[in-house]
One Martini backbone bead per residue (centre of mass of N, CA, C, O) as a GRO file, in nm:
protein
   60
    1MET     BB    1  10.761  17.564   9.437
    2SER     BB    2  10.651  17.254   9.386
    3GLN     BB    3  10.578  16.961   9.511
    4LYS     BB    4  10.698  16.626   9.449
    5LEU     BB    5  10.628  16.301   9.388
    6THR     BB    6  10.856  16.067   9.533
    7LYS     BB    7  11.100  15.866   9.592
    8SER     BB    8  11.276  15.750   9.850
    9SER     BB    9  11.630  15.739   9.940
   10THR     BB   10  11.621  15.703  10.274
   11ASP     BB   11  11.306  15.590  10.316
   12LYS     BB   12  11.337  15.245  10.275
   13ALA     BB   13  11.224  14.910  10.207
   14LEU     BB   14  11.189  14.886   9.893
   15PHE     BB   15  11.119  15.173   9.697
   16GLY     BB   16  11.004  15.445   9.863
   17ILE     BB   17  10.696  15.507   9.871
   18CYS     BB   18  10.613  15.565  10.168
   19GLY     BB   19  10.831  15.782  10.215
   20GLY     BB   20  10.731  15.975   9.989
   21ILE     BB   21  10.443  16.017  10.092
   22ALA     BB   22  10.518  16.121  10.373
   23HIS     BB   23  10.681  16.366  10.277
   24PHE     BB   24  10.456  16.504  10.110
   25PHE     BB   25  10.248  16.512  10.380
   26GLY     BB   26  10.404  16.524  10.665
   27ILE     BB   27  10.444  16.223  10.768
   28SER     BB   28  10.471  15.918  10.885
   29PRO     BB   29  10.580  15.624  10.750
   30PHE     BB   30  10.434  15.432  10.943
   31ILE     BB   31  10.146  15.519  10.869
   32VAL     BB   32  10.157  15.443  10.571
   33ARG     BB   33  10.222  15.144  10.616
   34ILE     BB   34   9.965  15.075  10.775
   35ILE     BB   35   9.767  15.149  10.552
   36PHE     BB   36   9.876  14.944  10.347
   37ILE     BB   37   9.815  14.693  10.521
   38PHE     BB   38   9.497  14.741  10.568
   39THR     BB   39   9.486  14.780  10.225
   40ALA     BB   40   9.612  14.536  10.058
   41SER     BB   41   9.425  14.465   9.817
   42ALA     BB   42   9.472  14.758   9.681
   43SER     BB   43   9.775  14.855   9.750
   44VAL     BB   44   9.941  14.669   9.573
   45TRP     BB   45   9.873  14.806   9.302
   46VAL     BB   46   9.957  15.090   9.379
   47TYR     BB   47  10.251  15.023   9.446
   48ILE     BB   48  10.333  14.916   9.168
   49ILE     BB   49  10.266  15.170   9.007
   50LEU     BB   50  10.447  15.366   9.170
   51ALA     BB   51  10.718  15.216   9.127
   52TRP     BB   52  10.705  15.271   8.815
   53ALA     BB   53  10.622  15.596   8.798
   54LEU     BB   54  10.816  15.705   8.991
   55GLU     BB   55  11.058  15.905   9.081
   56ASP     BB   56  11.346  15.972   9.198
   57GLU     BB   57  11.508  16.125   9.428
   58PRO     BB   58  11.698  16.383   9.440
   59THR     BB   59  12.039  16.430   9.452
   60LEU     BB   60  12.291  16.645   9.626
   0.00000   0.00000   0.00000
């Protein structure tokens, strides 16, 4: 079963995008958030698109 990129339901500041990306790649959400901050001019649009397009993480 392949892993799917989803919004995080547990590690979220706004919509769970950075937490979901961090979980998908197996890295710290802090690192993903820092990357989004340093690339703010482009990442704002990416964040908005991902917030709209990604599904919520399934709850068990």
